[in-house]
C-alpha positions as CSV (number, residue, x, y, z in Angstrom):
1,M,84.4,68.0,-74.6
2,K,82.7,64.8,-75.9
3,I,84.8,63.0,-78.5
4,T,83.5,59.9,-80.2
5,I,84.4,57.8,-83.3
6,R,82.2,56.1,-85.8
7,P,82.9,54.1,-88.9
8,V,83.6,56.2,-92.1
9,K,80.7,56.3,-94.6
10,K,81.0,57.0,-98.3
11,E,79.4,60.4,-97.6
12,D,82.4,61.3,-95.4
13,L,85.0,60.9,-98.2
14,K,84.6,64.4,-99.7
15,K,85.3,66.0,-96.3
16,I,88.2,63.7,-95.7
17,L,89.7,64.8,-99.1
18,E,89.3,68.5,-98.1
19,W,91.1,67.9,-94.8
20,R,93.8,65.8,-96.5
21,N,94.5,68.5,-99.1
22,E,94.8,71.4,-96.6
23,P,98.4,72.8,-96.9
24,E,99.0,72.5,-93.2
25,V,97.9,68.8,-93.2
26,R,99.9,68.0,-96.3
27,K,103.1,69.1,-94.6
28,S,102.8,66.2,-92.1
29,M,102.1,63.6,-94.8
30,F,104.7,61.4,-96.3
31,N,103.1,62.2,-99.7
32,T,102.9,66.0,-99.5
33,G,101.2,66.5,-102.9
34,T,97.6,67.3,-103.5
35,I,95.5,64.2,-104.0
36,T,92.9,64.2,-106.8
37,E,89.3,63.1,-106.2
38,E,89.9,60.1,-108.4
39,E,93.0,59.0,-106.5
40,H,91.1,59.5,-103.2
41,E,88.1,57.5,-104.3
42,K,90.3,54.6,-105.5
43,Y,92.3,54.6,-102.2
44,W,89.2,54.6,-100.1
45,E,87.4,51.9,-102.1
46,R,90.4,49.6,-101.6
47,F,90.7,50.6,-97.9
48,L,87.1,50.2,-97.0
49,N,86.9,46.8,-98.8
50,D,89.9,45.4,-96.9
51,E,88.8,43.3,-93.9
52,K,92.0,44.2,-92.0
53,K,91.6,48.0,-92.3
54,F,89.2,50.2,-90.4
55,A,88.5,53.9,-90.6
56,Y,86.5,56.1,-88.2
57,I,85.3,59.6,-88.3
58,I,86.3,61.5,-85.2
59,E,83.4,63.6,-83.9
60,K,83.4,66.4,-81.3
61,E,79.9,66.8,-79.9
62,G,78.5,65.3,-83.1
63,R,80.5,67.4,-85.6
64,S,83.0,65.6,-87.9
65,V,86.5,66.9,-87.0
66,G,88.9,64.2,-88.3
67,V,89.6,60.7,-89.3
68,I,91.5,57.9,-87.6
69,K,92.6,54.7,-89.3
70,L,93.6,51.3,-88.0
71,E,95.4,48.9,-90.3
72,I,95.9,45.4,-88.8
73,R,99.1,43.6,-89.8
74,T,100.4,40.3,-88.6
75,E,101.5,41.2,-85.1
76,K,100.9,45.0,-85.1
77,A,98.4,47.5,-86.2
78,E,99.2,50.9,-87.7
79,V,97.3,53.9,-86.5
80,N,97.0,57.1,-88.5
81,I,95.2,60.3,-87.4
82,L,94.1,63.3,-89.3
83,V,92.5,66.1,-87.3
84,A,91.0,69.0,-89.3
85,P,93.3,72.0,-89.1
86,E,90.8,74.2,-87.2
87,F,90.5,71.5,-84.5
88,Q,94.2,70.8,-84.0
89,G,95.8,71.5,-80.6
90,K,92.6,70.9,-78.7
91,G,93.2,67.3,-77.4
92,I,91.1,65.7,-80.0
93,G,93.8,63.5,-81.4
94,K,94.9,62.3,-78.0
95,T,91.3,61.3,-77.1
96,A,90.7,59.7,-80.5
97,L,93.9,57.7,-80.0
98,K,92.6,56.3,-76.7
99,L,89.3,55.3,-78.4
100,I,91.1,53.5,-81.2
101,E,93.2,51.6,-78.6
102,E,89.9,50.2,-77.3
103,K,89.0,49.1,-80.9
104,A,92.4,47.5,-81.3
105,K,92.0,45.5,-78.1
106,E,88.6,44.2,-79.4
107,F,90.6,42.9,-82.4
108,K,93.1,41.4,-80.1
109,V,96.0,43.5,-81.5
110,P,99.0,43.2,-79.2
111,V,100.9,46.2,-80.5
112,L,100.0,49.6,-82.1
113,M,102.5,51.6,-84.1
114,S,102.5,54.8,-86.2
115,R,104.9,56.1,-88.7
116,I,105.3,59.9,-88.2
117,K,107.7,62.3,-89.9
118,P,110.3,63.4,-87.4
119,E,109.5,67.1,-87.9
120,N,105.8,66.4,-87.1
121,E,106.4,67.2,-83.4
122,A,102.8,67.8,-82.5
123,S,101.8,64.3,-83.7
124,I,104.7,62.7,-81.9
125,K,103.7,64.4,-78.7
126,I,100.1,63.1,-79.0
127,F,101.4,59.5,-79.3
128,E,104.0,59.9,-76.5
129,K,101.3,61.3,-74.2
130,N,99.4,58.0,-74.9
131,N,102.6,56.0,-73.8
132,F,103.9,55.2,-77.3
133,K,107.6,54.9,-77.4
134,I,109.9,55.7,-80.4
135,K,111.2,52.6,-82.0
136,H,113.4,52.9,-85.0
137,H,111.4,55.2,-87.3
138,Y,108.0,54.8,-85.8
139,L,106.2,54.9,-82.5
140,E,104.6,51.8,-80.9
141,K,102.7,50.7,-77.8
142,K,102.2,47.2,-76.4
143,L,98.6,46.5,-75.4
């Protein structure tokens, strides 16, 4: 299984919104409501124009299957992963997390962290399999 990541393009935003608004995906979000197209566009315009935020489409053998984001803070970077529901449970998130760790090292980020709802056991397992440790209310890994 060949998993790669590439920068998000404006053409990807419609698919990301579809994934984001899937009922199964929304359950794991901190904001569980449906996002409007206008809200989505405003969020991504701000995100993509921020020099400390990076977003990548996760591809499996050339097919878009999710998105992974890296937000660089002062001494840490936050990672968020969204894998399309039909591709969850196939190791894609775990591989994408390894790929984003390499990007973080390029940016000289010393620590990665992720905030995950406690009931989102599948996501927690992905991060723990990549050697993240639970700290307070989030997971983190020193690089």
